[in-house]
DSSP file (Angstrom, degrees, kcal/mol; ACC not computed):
  #  RESIDUE AA STRUCTURE BP1 BP2  ACC     N-H-->O    O-->H-N    N-H-->O    O-->H-N    TCO  KAPPA ALPHA  PHI   PSI    X-CA   Y-CA   Z-CA
    1    1 A M              0   0    0      0, 0.0     2,-0.2     0, 0.0     0, 0.0   0.000 360.0 360.0 360.0 134.5    4.7   24.2   10.8
    2    2 A E        -     0   0    0      1,-0.1     0, 0.0     2,-0.1     0, 0.0  -0.490 360.0-157.6 -75.5 144.0    2.5   22.3    8.5
    3    3 A D        +     0   0    0     -2,-0.2     2,-0.3     2,-0.1    -1,-0.1   0.176  67.2  73.4-107.9  17.3    0.8   19.2    9.8
    4    4 A H  S    S-     0   0    0    115,-0.0     2,-0.3     0, 0.0    -2,-0.1  -0.921  78.4-113.0-130.4 158.6    0.1   17.5    6.5
    5    5 A M        -     0   0    0     -2,-0.3     2,-0.3     2,-0.0    -2,-0.1  -0.602  22.1-138.9 -89.1 146.0    2.3   15.7    4.0
    6    6 A K    >   -     0   0    0     -2,-0.3     3,-2.0     1,-0.1     4,-0.5  -0.794  22.1-120.4-100.2 148.5    3.0   17.0    0.5
    7    7 A I  G >  S+     0   0    0     -2,-0.3     3,-1.3     1,-0.3    -1,-0.1   0.826 113.4  63.0 -56.6 -32.2    3.0   14.6   -2.5
    8    8 A E  G 3  S+     0   0    0      1,-0.3    -1,-0.3     3,-0.0    -3,-0.0   0.735  96.1  60.0 -65.8 -21.1    6.6   15.6   -3.1
    9    9 A D  G <  S+     0   0    0     -3,-2.0     2,-0.7     2,-0.0    -1,-0.3   0.622  85.9  92.1 -80.4 -13.3    7.5   14.1    0.3
   10   10 A I    <   +     0   0    0     -3,-1.3     3,-0.1    -4,-0.5    81,-0.0  -0.737  33.3 145.4 -91.8 117.6    6.3   10.7   -0.7
   11   11 A K        +     0   0    0     -2,-0.7    24,-2.1     1,-0.3     2,-0.4   0.649  68.0  37.0-114.2 -34.4    8.9    8.4   -2.2
   12   12 A Q  E     -a   35   0A   0     22,-0.2    80,-2.7    78,-0.1    81,-1.4  -0.983  64.4-169.1-131.0 135.0    7.8    5.0   -0.9
   13   13 A I  E     -ab  36  93A   0     22,-2.8    24,-2.4    -2,-0.4     2,-0.5  -0.943   8.7-156.3-123.6 140.6    4.3    3.6   -0.4
   14   14 A A  E     -ab  37  94A   0     79,-2.2    81,-3.3    -2,-0.4     2,-0.6  -0.975   6.5-160.6-113.3 130.6    3.0    0.5    1.4
   15   15 A V  E     -ab  38  95A   0     22,-3.3    24,-2.7    -2,-0.5     2,-0.7  -0.955   8.4-153.8-110.8 117.5   -0.3   -0.9    0.3
   16   16 A I  E     +ab  39  96A   0     79,-3.1    81,-3.1    -2,-0.6    24,-0.2  -0.821  67.7  35.4 -96.3 115.1   -1.8   -3.2    3.0
   17   17 A G        -     0   0    0     22,-3.5    23,-0.2    -2,-0.7    22,-0.1   0.336  59.2-153.3 108.9 118.7   -4.1   -5.7    1.5
   18   18 A A        +     0   0    0      4,-0.2    22,-0.1    20,-0.1    80,-0.1   0.129  56.2 116.3-109.0  19.2   -3.6   -7.3   -2.0
   19   19 A G  S  > S-     0   0    0     78,-0.4     4,-2.5     4,-0.1     5,-0.4   0.176  89.9 -58.5 -71.5-162.0   -7.2   -8.1   -2.7
   20   20 A N  H  > S+     0   0    0      1,-0.2     4,-0.6     2,-0.2     5,-0.1   0.853 138.5  32.6 -52.7 -43.2   -9.2   -6.6   -5.6
   21   21 A M  H  > S+     0   0    0     76,-0.2     4,-2.1     2,-0.1    -1,-0.2   0.922 117.7  52.6 -80.9 -45.9   -8.7   -3.0   -4.5
   22   22 A G  H  > S+     0   0    0     75,-0.4     4,-2.6     1,-0.2     5,-0.2   0.888 106.9  49.1 -62.2 -44.2   -5.2   -3.2   -2.9
   23   23 A H  H  X S+     0   0    0     -4,-2.5     4,-1.9     1,-0.2    -1,-0.2   0.840 112.3  49.5 -69.7 -28.9   -3.4   -4.8   -5.8
   24   24 A Q  H  X S+     0   0    0     -4,-0.6     4,-2.3    -5,-0.4    -1,-0.2   0.878 110.8  49.7 -74.2 -36.5   -4.8   -2.3   -8.2
   25   25 A I  H  X S+     0   0    0     -4,-2.1     4,-2.6     2,-0.2    -2,-0.2   0.933 111.7  49.1 -62.9 -45.7   -3.8    0.6   -6.0
   26   26 A A  H  X S+     0   0    0     -4,-2.6     4,-2.3     1,-0.2    -2,-0.2   0.903 110.2  51.1 -61.6 -41.5   -0.3   -0.8   -5.7
   27   27 A T  H  X S+     0   0    0     -4,-1.9     4,-2.4     1,-0.2    -1,-0.2   0.935 111.1  47.7 -60.8 -46.8   -0.1   -1.2   -9.4
   28   28 A L  H  X S+     0   0    0     -4,-2.3     4,-1.7     2,-0.2    -2,-0.2   0.909 110.1  52.2 -62.4 -43.0   -1.1    2.4  -10.0
   29   29 A C  H  <>S+     0   0    0     -4,-2.6     5,-2.3     1,-0.2    -1,-0.2   0.927 111.6  46.6 -59.4 -45.2    1.4    3.7   -7.4
   30   30 A A  H ><5S+     0   0    0     -4,-2.3     3,-1.6     1,-0.2    -1,-0.2   0.904 110.7  52.5 -64.0 -40.7    4.2    1.8   -9.1
   31   31 A M  H 3<5S+     0   0    0     -4,-2.4    -1,-0.2     1,-0.3    -2,-0.2   0.789 104.8  56.5 -66.7 -26.3    3.2    3.1  -12.5
   32   32 A K  T 3<5S-     0   0    0     -4,-1.7    -1,-0.3    -5,-0.2    -2,-0.2   0.361 127.0 -98.8 -87.7   6.1    3.2    6.7  -11.1
   33   33 A G  T < 5S+     0   0    0     -3,-1.6     2,-0.3     1,-0.3    -3,-0.2   0.529  77.2 135.4  97.0   6.4    6.8    6.2  -10.1
   34   34 A F      < -     0   0    0     -5,-2.3     2,-0.5    -6,-0.2    -1,-0.3  -0.698  61.7-117.6 -88.9 139.7    6.6    5.4   -6.4
   35   35 A R  E     -a   12   0A   0    -24,-2.1   -22,-2.8    -2,-0.3     2,-0.4  -0.661  48.9-168.1 -67.3 124.0    8.6    2.7   -4.8
   36   36 A T  E     -ac  13  78A   0     41,-3.6    43,-2.4    -2,-0.5     2,-0.4  -0.954  26.1-164.8-131.4 138.7    5.7    0.5   -3.7
   37   37 A F  E     -ac  14  79A   0    -24,-2.4   -22,-3.3    -2,-0.4     2,-0.5  -0.983   8.4-162.8-116.7 132.3    5.3   -2.5   -1.4
   38   38 A C  E     -ac  15  80A   0     41,-2.9    43,-2.3    -2,-0.4     2,-0.4  -0.971  17.0-177.6-113.2 125.3    2.1   -4.6   -1.6
   39   39 A T  E     +ac  16  81A   0    -24,-2.7   -22,-3.5    -2,-0.5     2,-0.3  -0.937  14.5 162.3-129.5 148.4    1.5   -6.8    1.4
   40   40 A D        -     0   0    0     41,-1.0     6,-0.1    -2,-0.4    -2,-0.0  -0.964  36.9-136.0-156.6 147.0   -1.1   -9.4    2.5
   41   41 A T  S    S+     0   0    0     -2,-0.3     2,-0.8     1,-0.1    41,-0.1   0.709  90.0  80.2 -77.1 -19.3   -1.1  -12.1    5.1
   42   42 A D     >  -     0   0    0      1,-0.2     4,-2.2    -3,-0.0     3,-0.2  -0.796  66.9-160.1 -94.9 110.4   -2.7  -14.5    2.6
   43   43 A K  H  > S+     0   0    0     -2,-0.8     4,-3.0     1,-0.2     5,-0.2   0.895  89.7  53.0 -60.0 -43.9   -0.1  -16.0    0.3
   44   44 A P  H  > S+     0   0    0      0, 0.0     4,-2.3     0, 0.0    -1,-0.2   0.892 110.3  49.0 -60.0 -36.8   -2.6  -17.0   -2.5
   45   45 A T  H  > S+     0   0    0     -3,-0.2     4,-2.1     2,-0.2    -2,-0.2   0.914 112.6  47.7 -65.6 -42.0   -4.1  -13.5   -2.5
   46   46 A L  H  X S+     0   0    0     -4,-2.2     4,-2.1     2,-0.2    -1,-0.2   0.895 111.5  50.3 -65.6 -40.7   -0.6  -12.0   -2.8
   47   47 A D  H  X S+     0   0    0     -4,-3.0     4,-2.2     1,-0.2    -2,-0.2   0.909 109.9  50.5 -63.5 -41.8    0.3  -14.5   -5.6
   48   48 A K  H  X S+     0   0    0     -4,-2.3     4,-2.5    -5,-0.2    -2,-0.2   0.886 109.0  52.3 -63.2 -38.8   -2.8  -13.6   -7.4
   49   49 A A  H  X S+     0   0    0     -4,-2.1     4,-2.5     2,-0.2    -1,-0.2   0.900 108.4  50.6 -63.3 -41.0   -1.9   -9.9   -7.1
   50   50 A R  H  X S+     0   0    0     -4,-2.1     4,-2.7     2,-0.2    -2,-0.2   0.907 110.5  49.1 -64.3 -42.3    1.5  -10.5   -8.5
   51   51 A V  H  X S+     0   0    0     -4,-2.2     4,-2.7     2,-0.2     5,-0.3   0.923 110.8  50.6 -63.5 -44.3    0.0  -12.4  -11.5
   52   52 A F  H  X S+     0   0    0     -4,-2.5     4,-3.0     2,-0.2     5,-0.2   0.946 112.0  47.9 -56.6 -48.7   -2.4   -9.5  -12.1
   53   53 A F  H  X S+     0   0    0     -4,-2.5     4,-2.7     2,-0.2     5,-0.3   0.938 113.0  46.4 -59.2 -50.5    0.5   -7.0  -12.0
   54   54 A D  H  X S+     0   0    0     -4,-2.7     4,-2.1     1,-0.2    -1,-0.2   0.921 116.1  45.5 -60.2 -44.8    2.7   -9.0  -14.4
   55   55 A D  H  X S+     0   0    0     -4,-2.7     4,-2.2    -5,-0.2    -1,-0.2   0.901 113.0  50.4 -65.5 -41.3   -0.2   -9.6  -16.8
   56   56 A Y  H  X S+     0   0    0     -4,-3.0     4,-1.9    -5,-0.3    -2,-0.2   0.932 111.4  46.9 -64.8 -45.9   -1.3   -6.0  -16.7
   57   57 A I  H  X S+     0   0    0     -4,-2.7     4,-1.7     1,-0.2    -1,-0.2   0.912 111.9  51.4 -64.2 -41.3    2.1   -4.5  -17.3
   58   58 A A  H  X S+     0   0    0     -4,-2.1     4,-2.6    -5,-0.3    -1,-0.2   0.893 108.9  51.3 -61.4 -39.2    2.6   -7.0  -20.2
   59   59 A S  H  X S+     0   0    0     -4,-2.2     4,-2.0     1,-0.2    -1,-0.2   0.853 105.9  54.9 -68.1 -32.6   -0.7   -5.9  -21.7
   60   60 A R  H  <>S+     0   0    0     -4,-1.9     5,-3.1     2,-0.2     6,-1.4   0.878 110.5  45.9 -66.2 -36.7    0.3   -2.2  -21.5
   61   61 A V  H ><5S+     0   0    0     -4,-1.7     3,-1.7     4,-0.2    -2,-0.2   0.928 110.7  52.6 -69.1 -45.7    3.5   -3.1  -23.5
   62   62 A D  H 3<5S+     0   0    0     -4,-2.6    -2,-0.2     1,-0.3    -1,-0.2   0.856 111.6  46.6 -57.7 -36.0    1.5   -5.1  -26.0
   63   63 A K  T 3<5S-     0   0    0     -4,-2.0    -1,-0.3    -5,-0.2    -2,-0.2   0.372 115.3-118.8 -88.0   5.0   -0.9   -2.1  -26.5
   64   64 A Q  T < 5S+     0   0    0     -3,-1.7    -3,-0.2     2,-0.2    -2,-0.1   0.797  81.4 122.9  60.3  31.7    2.1    0.2  -26.8
   65   65 A K  S   <S+     0   0    0     -5,-3.1     2,-0.3     1,-0.2    -4,-0.2   0.652  79.6  27.3 -89.2 -21.0    1.0    2.2  -23.7
   66   66 A L  S    S-     0   0    0     -6,-1.4    -2,-0.2    -9,-0.1    -1,-0.2  -0.988  81.7-128.1-135.4 145.0    4.4    1.4  -22.1
   67   67 A T     >  -     0   0    0     -2,-0.3     4,-2.6    -3,-0.1     5,-0.2  -0.467  33.4-107.6 -81.1 165.6    7.7    0.8  -23.6
   68   68 A A  H  > S+     0   0    0      1,-0.2     4,-2.1     2,-0.2     5,-0.1   0.886 122.8  51.6 -60.5 -37.9    9.7   -2.3  -22.6
   69   69 A E  H  > S+     0   0    0      2,-0.2     4,-1.9     1,-0.2    -1,-0.2   0.914 109.8  48.0 -66.1 -43.1   12.1   -0.1  -20.7
   70   70 A E  H  > S+     0   0    0      1,-0.2     4,-2.4     2,-0.2    -2,-0.2   0.901 110.1  53.3 -63.4 -40.3    9.2    1.7  -18.9
   71   71 A A  H  X S+     0   0    0     -4,-2.6     4,-2.7     1,-0.2    -2,-0.2   0.903 107.7  50.5 -61.7 -41.9    7.7   -1.7  -18.0
   72   72 A E  H  X S+     0   0    0     -4,-2.1     4,-2.1     2,-0.2    -1,-0.2   0.892 110.0  50.5 -63.9 -38.7   10.9   -2.8  -16.5
   73   73 A K  H  X S+     0   0    0     -4,-1.9     4,-0.8     2,-0.2    -2,-0.2   0.918 111.6  47.4 -64.8 -43.1   11.2    0.3  -14.4
   74   74 A V  H >X S+     0   0    0     -4,-2.4     3,-1.0     1,-0.2     4,-0.7   0.926 110.9  51.9 -63.5 -44.7    7.6   -0.2  -13.1
   75   75 A K  H >< S+     0   0    0     -4,-2.7     3,-0.8     1,-0.3    -1,-0.2   0.878 107.9  51.9 -59.4 -38.5    8.3   -3.8  -12.3
   76   76 A A  H 3< S+     0   0    0     -4,-2.1    -1,-0.3     1,-0.2    -2,-0.2   0.685 104.4  59.7 -71.4 -16.7   11.3   -2.8  -10.3
   77   77 A S  H << S+     0   0    0     -3,-1.0   -41,-3.6    -4,-0.8     2,-0.5   0.638  96.7  66.7 -86.3 -15.3    9.2   -0.3   -8.4
   78   78 A L  E <<  -c   36   0A   0     -3,-0.8     2,-0.4    -4,-0.7   -41,-0.2  -0.932  57.1-179.5-118.7 126.2    6.7   -2.9   -6.9
   79   79 A S  E     -c   37   0A   0    -43,-2.4   -41,-2.9    -2,-0.5     2,-0.4  -0.936  15.3-148.2-119.0 144.2    7.5   -5.6   -4.4
   80   80 A F  E     +c   38   0A   0     -2,-0.4     2,-0.3   -43,-0.2   -41,-0.2  -0.938  27.7 160.5-111.7 133.0    5.1   -8.1   -3.0
   81   81 A T  E     -c   39   0A   0    -43,-2.3   -41,-1.0    -2,-0.4    -2,-0.0  -0.998  43.8-149.0-151.3 148.7    5.6   -9.4    0.6
   82   82 A Q  S    S+     0   0    0     -2,-0.3     2,-0.9   -43,-0.2   -43,-0.1   0.488  78.0  98.8 -88.7  -6.0    3.8  -11.1    3.4
   83   83 A D     >  -     0   0    0      1,-0.2     4,-1.9     2,-0.1     5,-0.2  -0.733  55.5-167.7 -90.6 105.5    6.0   -9.2    5.9
   84   84 A L  H  > S+     0   0    0     -2,-0.9     4,-2.4     1,-0.2     5,-0.3   0.890  88.3  54.0 -58.3 -41.6    4.1   -6.2    7.2
   85   85 A K  H  > S+     0   0    0      1,-0.2     4,-2.7     2,-0.2    -1,-0.2   0.925 107.1  50.2 -61.6 -44.9    7.3   -4.8    8.7
   86   86 A E  H  4 S+     0   0    0      1,-0.2     4,-0.4     2,-0.2    -1,-0.2   0.901 114.7  45.2 -58.7 -41.0    9.2   -5.0    5.5
   87   87 A A  H  < S+     0   0    0     -4,-1.9    -2,-0.2     1,-0.1    -1,-0.2   0.875 124.0  30.5 -70.9 -38.0    6.4   -3.2    3.7
   88   88 A V  H >< S+     0   0    0     -4,-2.4     3,-1.7    -5,-0.2    -2,-0.2   0.781  94.0  83.2 -96.7 -30.7    5.8   -0.4    6.3
   89   89 A Q  T 3< S+     0   0    0     -4,-2.7    -1,-0.1     1,-0.3    28,-0.1   0.775 107.6  24.6 -56.8 -33.9    9.1    0.3    8.0
   90   90 A S  T 3  S+     0   0    0     -4,-0.4    -1,-0.3    -5,-0.2     2,-0.1   0.297  93.4 125.2-111.6   9.0   10.5    2.7    5.3
   91   91 A A    <   -     0   0    0     -3,-1.7   -78,-0.2     1,-0.1    27,-0.1  -0.438  45.5-162.5 -72.4 139.5    7.2    3.8    3.8
   92   92 A D  S    S+     0   0    0    -80,-2.7    27,-0.6     1,-0.3     2,-0.3   0.685  84.8  21.4 -85.7 -23.3    6.4    7.5    3.6
   93   93 A F  E     -bd  13 119A   0    -81,-1.4   -79,-2.2    25,-0.1     2,-0.5  -0.988  68.7-157.4-149.6 134.1    2.7    6.7    3.1
   94   94 A V  E     -bd  14 120A   0     25,-1.2    27,-2.9    -2,-0.3     2,-0.6  -0.956   4.1-161.4-118.0 129.0    0.7    3.7    4.0
   95   95 A I  E     -bd  15 121A   0    -81,-3.3   -79,-3.1    -2,-0.5     2,-0.5  -0.946  10.1-150.3-110.9 122.7   -2.6    2.8    2.2
   96   96 A E  E     +b   16   0A   0     25,-1.5   -79,-0.2    -2,-0.6    28,-0.1  -0.806  26.1 162.0 -95.1 127.5   -4.9    0.4    4.0
   97   97 A A        +     0   0    0    -81,-3.1   -75,-0.4    -2,-0.5   -78,-0.4  -0.314  30.3 128.2-139.6  51.2   -7.1   -1.7    1.8
   98   98 A I        -     0   0    0      1,-0.2   -81,-0.1   -80,-0.1     7,-0.0  -0.456  67.6 -58.8-103.4 178.4   -8.2   -4.6    4.0
   99   99 A I        -     0   0    0     -2,-0.2     2,-2.1     1,-0.1    -1,-0.2  -0.172  53.8-111.1 -55.3 145.3  -11.5   -6.1    4.8
  100  100 A E  S    S+     0   0    0     -3,-0.1     2,-0.5     4,-0.1    -1,-0.1  -0.427  72.9 127.7 -83.2  66.1  -14.0   -3.8    6.4
  101  101 A V     >  -     0   0    0     -2,-2.1     4,-2.4     1,-0.1     3,-0.5  -0.977  52.0-149.0-124.1 115.4  -14.0   -5.4    9.9
  102  102 A L  H  > S+     0   0    0     -2,-0.5     4,-2.7     1,-0.2     5,-0.2   0.864  94.1  51.5 -55.2 -45.8  -13.3   -3.0   12.7
  103  103 A D  H  > S+     0   0    0      1,-0.2     4,-1.8     2,-0.2    -1,-0.2   0.884 111.6  47.9 -62.6 -37.8  -11.5   -5.5   15.0
  104  104 A I  H  > S+     0   0    0     -3,-0.5     4,-2.4     2,-0.2    -1,-0.2   0.905 112.1  49.7 -68.0 -40.8   -9.1   -6.5   12.2
  105  105 A K  H  X S+     0   0    0     -4,-2.4     4,-3.1     2,-0.2     5,-0.3   0.895 106.8  55.9 -64.2 -39.5   -8.5   -2.9   11.4
  106  106 A R  H  X S+     0   0    0     -4,-2.7     4,-2.1    -5,-0.2    -1,-0.2   0.934 110.1  45.0 -56.9 -47.4   -7.8   -2.1   15.0
  107  107 A V  H  X S+     0   0    0     -4,-1.8     4,-2.5     2,-0.2    -1,-0.2   0.929 113.9  50.0 -63.5 -45.1   -5.1   -4.8   15.2
  108  108 A L  H  X S+     0   0    0     -4,-2.4     4,-2.9     1,-0.2    -2,-0.2   0.947 111.5  46.5 -59.6 -50.2   -3.6   -3.7   11.8
  109  109 A F  H  X S+     0   0    0     -4,-3.1     4,-2.3     1,-0.2    28,-0.2   0.877 112.2  51.3 -63.6 -36.6   -3.4    0.0   12.8
  110  110 A S  H  X S+     0   0    0     -4,-2.1     4,-1.3    -5,-0.3    -1,-0.2   0.924 112.1  46.8 -63.7 -43.6   -1.9   -0.9   16.2
  111  111 A N  H  X S+     0   0    0     -4,-2.5     4,-1.1     2,-0.2    -2,-0.2   0.898 110.8  52.0 -65.4 -40.7    0.8   -3.1   14.4
  112  112 A I  H >X S+     0   0    0     -4,-2.9     4,-3.1     1,-0.2     3,-0.8   0.931 108.0  51.8 -60.2 -45.2    1.5   -0.3   11.9
  113  113 A D  H 3< S+     0   0    0     -4,-2.3    -1,-0.2     1,-0.3    -2,-0.2   0.788 105.5  55.3 -64.9 -27.0    2.0    2.2   14.6
  114  114 A K  H 3< S+     0   0    0     -4,-1.3    -1,-0.3    -3,-0.2    -2,-0.2   0.772 116.4  37.9 -73.4 -25.1    4.5   -0.2   16.3
  115  115 A I  H << S+     0   0    0     -4,-1.1     2,-0.3    -3,-0.8    -2,-0.2   0.858 128.9   4.2 -91.0 -41.9    6.5   -0.3   13.1
  116  116 A S     <  -     0   0    0     -4,-3.1    -1,-0.3    -5,-0.1   -27,-0.1  -0.992  42.4-152.0-150.1 148.7    6.3    3.3   11.8
  117  117 A T        +     0   0    0     -2,-0.3    -4,-0.1   -28,-0.1     3,-0.1   0.195  59.0 128.5-103.7  14.4    4.9    6.7   12.8
  118  118 A Q        -     0   0    0    -27,-0.1   -25,-0.1   -30,-0.1   -26,-0.1  -0.162  68.0 -88.0 -68.6 163.6    4.5    7.7    9.1
  119  119 A A  E     +d   93   0A   0    -27,-0.6   -25,-1.2   -28,-0.0     2,-0.3  -0.345  50.9 178.2 -66.7 149.9    1.3    9.1    7.7
  120  120 A Y  E     -d   94   0A   0    -27,-0.2   -25,-0.2    -3,-0.1   -27,-0.0  -0.994  32.0-116.4-154.6 160.5   -1.3    6.7    6.4
  121  121 A N  E     -d   95   0A   0    -27,-2.9   -25,-1.5    -2,-0.3     3,-0.1  -0.841  19.8-147.3 -97.0 121.0   -4.7    6.6    4.9
  122  122 A P        -     0   0    0      0, 0.0     3,-0.4     0, 0.0     2,-0.2   0.134  49.7 -98.9 -80.8  25.6   -7.3    4.7    7.0
  123  123 A G        -     0   0    0      1,-0.2   -26,-0.1     5,-0.1     6,-0.0  -0.530  55.9 -50.2  95.4-162.4   -9.2    3.3    4.1
  124  124 A N  S    S+     0   0    0     -2,-0.2     2,-0.5    -3,-0.1    -1,-0.2   0.238 108.5  80.9-103.5  13.9  -12.4    4.5    2.5
  125  125 A K    >>  -     0   0    0     -3,-0.4     4,-1.3     1,-0.1     3,-0.6  -0.928  53.8-166.8-124.5 108.2  -14.6    4.9    5.5
  126  126 A Q  H 3> S+     0   0    0     -2,-0.5     4,-2.0     1,-0.2     5,-0.2   0.847  89.4  60.0 -62.5 -34.7  -14.3    8.0    7.6
  127  127 A F  H 3> S+     0   0    0      1,-0.2     4,-2.3     2,-0.2    -1,-0.2   0.871 102.7  53.7 -63.2 -32.9  -16.3    6.6   10.5
  128  128 A L  H <> S+     0   0    0     -3,-0.6     4,-2.4     2,-0.2    -1,-0.2   0.885 103.9  55.8 -65.9 -37.7  -13.7    3.8   10.8
  129  129 A Y  H  X S+     0   0    0     -4,-1.3     4,-0.9     2,-0.2    -2,-0.2   0.942 109.8  45.2 -58.6 -47.4  -11.0    6.4   11.0
  130  130 A R  H >< S+     0   0    0     -4,-2.0     3,-0.7     1,-0.2     4,-0.4   0.918 114.5  49.0 -62.4 -42.7  -12.8    8.0   14.0
  131  131 A E  H >< S+     0   0    0     -4,-2.3     3,-0.6     1,-0.2    -1,-0.2   0.828 110.4  51.7 -64.9 -32.6  -13.4    4.6   15.6
  132  132 A L  H >< S+     0   0    0     -4,-2.4     3,-1.9     1,-0.2     4,-0.4   0.599  83.1  88.3 -83.7 -11.4   -9.8    3.5   15.1
  133  133 A Q  G X< S+     0   0    0     -4,-0.9     3,-1.2    -3,-0.7    -1,-0.2   0.832  80.8  62.0 -58.0 -32.4   -8.2    6.6   16.8
  134  134 A D  G <  S+     0   0    0     -3,-0.6    -1,-0.3    -4,-0.4    -2,-0.1   0.674 101.9  51.2 -70.3 -15.3   -8.4    4.9   20.2
  135  135 A C  G <  S+     0   0    0     -3,-1.9     2,-0.6    -4,-0.1    -1,-0.2   0.441  78.8 115.2 -99.5   0.7   -6.1    2.1   19.0
  136  136 A R    X   -     0   0    0     -3,-1.2     3,-0.8    -4,-0.4   -26,-0.1  -0.597  49.2-163.5 -74.7 117.7   -3.3    4.4   17.7
  137  137 A C  T 3  S+     0   0    0     -2,-0.6    -1,-0.2   -28,-0.2   -27,-0.1   0.849  87.3  40.2 -68.5 -36.0   -0.2    3.9   19.8
  138  138 A N  T 3  S+     0   0    0      2,-0.0    -1,-0.2   -28,-0.0    -2,-0.1   0.094  82.5 140.1-104.2  22.0    1.5    7.0   18.6
  139  139 A K    <   -     0   0    0     -3,-0.8     2,-0.2    -6,-0.1   -22,-0.0  -0.291  56.7-108.7 -68.2 151.8   -1.4    9.4   18.5
  140  140 A E              0   0    0      1,-0.1    -1,-0.1     0, 0.0    -2,-0.0  -0.551 360.0 360.0 -79.3 144.1   -0.9   12.9   19.7
  141  141 A A              0   0    0     -2,-0.2    -1,-0.1     0, 0.0    -2,-0.1   0.464 360.0 360.0 -79.0 360.0   -2.5   13.9   23.0
């Protein structure tokens, strides 16, 4: 039995963190056809991410990089929410893009594991992944 996920298995993605990196990741996921949720605890950050997304998609239409129909499909693929459970519960893959503070990441990963046992990407720092393994509720023995 394989212990890794195939891209074909991913239908829905949750991006945790709507800051500079997170909202762009969420936009790209939606543009590539994945049902995507972008979540952040900070409402102004989430609102800014939504404005970026709307403006970016409109600019793609203006530049004739997307048709109006394609833009509507992309818009329908991305949802913004402050509710971590809503974002994660049905996700096949979770991408974490929050601040690089270990204690905050520990809490986040613990909360994610309480909601879902799906695969996820622990961010861009491998040492953090190793450090965070001890807080994983559903880790294999």
